[in-house]
C-alpha positions, 0 to 999 in steps of 0.5 A: 500499500503506497500514501499519497501526498496529503491524503489517503492510502492507495492500495493496488492489486494486480493479478495474471488474468491469463498468460497475455491478460493481466488486471490491475485495480486502484483503490485511493481514500478509505473505506467509506472515502473512496476517492473515485476521480484519483483512481480513474486518473491512476487507472488512465495513466496505467493504461496510457504508459502500456 
């Protein structure tokens, strides 16, 4: 688990679905107060990088 600058935690989970497919899950914030906007930004950044 990582921490964002000045805010809550960032939880990421990476798993191999098949030999040619990987799943990436990201959650930002704390339980009950997820930061969807930042989560989607991280997903987009990862997608652009691969």
